[in-house]
C-alpha positions in Angstrom: 68.0 107.6 101.8 70.3 107.5 104.8 69.9 104.8 107.4 68.8 105.7 110.9 71.8 105.8 113.2 70.7 102.7 115.1 70.4 100.7 111.9 74.0 101.3 110.7 76.1 98.3 111.8 79.2 98.6 113.9 82.4 98.0 111.9 82.9 94.3 111.5 85.6 92.7 113.6 86.6 90.4 110.8 87.4 91.6 107.3 84.3 91.3 105.1 84.4 90.7 101.3 81.5 92.3 99.5 80.8 90.7 96.1 78.2 90.7 93.4 76.1 87.7 94.5 74.6 87.0 91.0 78.0 87.2 89.2 79.4 83.7 88.3 82.9 85.1 88.3 82.5 86.7 91.7 81.0 83.5 93.1 83.9 81.6 91.7 86.3 83.9 93.4 84.5 83.3 96.7 84.6 79.6 96.2 88.4 79.9 95.5 88.9 82.0 98.7 87.0 79.8 101.2 89.3 76.7 101.1 92.4 78.9 101.2 91.2 80.5 104.4 90.6 77.5 106.7 90.9 79.8 109.8 87.9 81.9 108.6 89.8 85.2 108.6 87.4 86.5 106.0 83.6 86.9 106.1 81.5 87.4 103.0 78.3 89.3 102.0 76.7 89.8 98.7 76.4 93.4 97.7 72.6 92.8 97.2 72.1 91.3 100.7 70.9 93.4 103.7 74.3 93.2 105.5 76.1 94.1 102.2 73.8 97.1 101.6 74.3 98.2 105.2 78.1 98.1 104.9 78.0 99.9 101.6 75.9 102.6 103.2 78.1 102.8 106.3 81.1 103.5 104.0 79.3 106.0 101.7 79.2 103.7 98.7 76.2 103.7 96.4 73.7 100.9 97.3 72.2 100.6 93.8 74.0 99.7 90.7 77.2 99.3 92.6 79.3 96.4 91.3 82.8 96.7 92.6 84.5 94.1 94.8 85.0 95.7 98.2 86.9 94.6 101.3 85.8 96.2 104.6 88.5 95.9 107.2 87.3 97.8 110.3 86.8 101.4 109.2 89.1 100.9 106.1 87.8 99.9 102.7 89.6 98.6 99.7 88.0 98.4 96.2 88.8 96.9 92.9 92.5 95.8 92.6 93.3 97.2 96.0 90.7 94.8 97.6 92.1 91.8 95.6 95.7 92.6 96.8 94.7 93.1 100.4 92.7 89.9 100.4 95.8 88.0 99.1 97.9 89.5 101.9 95.4 88.4 104.5 95.5 84.8 103.1 99.2 84.7 103.6 101.8 82.7 101.6 101.9 82.1 98.7 99.0 84.6 97.9 100.6 87.5 99.7 103.1 87.7 96.8 100.3 89.6 95.0 101.3 92.6 97.1 104.0 93.2 94.5 101.1 94.4 92.3 101.2 97.6 94.2 104.2 98.5 92.2 101.8 98.9 89.2 100.1 102.3 89.5 96.6 102.0 90.8 94.9 103.6 87.8 96.5 101.0 85.5 95.6 98.1 87.9 92.0 99.4 88.2 91.6 99.8 84.4 92.3 96.2 84.0 90.0 95.3 86.9 87.2 97.5 85.3 87.7 95.8 81.9 87.1 92.4 83.4 84.2 93.7 85.6 82.5 95.3 82.6 82.6 92.0 80.7 82.1 89.5 83.5 78.4 88.7 82.7 79.1 88.2 79.0 82.2 86.0 79.7 81.0 84.1 82.8 77.2 84.6 83.0 75.1 85.5 85.9 72.7 83.7 88.3 69.1 84.5 88.9 69.6 84.9 92.6 72.5 85.2 95.1 74.4 82.0 96.0 73.4 80.1 99.0 76.5 79.0 100.9 77.1 75.4 101.9 76.2 74.6 105.5 79.8 74.0 106.5 80.8 77.5 105.7 77.5 79.4 106.2 78.9 81.0 109.4 81.4 82.9 107.2 78.5 84.7 105.4 76.8 87.7 107.0 73.1 87.4 107.2 
């Protein structure tokens, strides 16, 4: 069901990382990113959250059974390996060196991404509910 025009959010001013809020691997990635972004250039939202669902809908992604990592940067979206590379570029040195990954054809990069994504719950487990951010970084999470 499509959202009413008034309920679709404006594009975020800050890039937003959408992640699986119950995935231990995904939560680990977010915990890795936060201290490497002391300026708060990135915001975060669980795919299962209301803001996450609204952004998925705004960008024509499925809102149910969608489990890809997404970066929303204005009207542009990046998924899978493309999202990971773009996030690394936003973080700057030394992470931006991951941009050389673009030399690998996207279908190959994304196959590797999908292999890990398909096995992430078996390898890393899952939570019963989405993570609750620490108070000192809660302003980086959309609510």
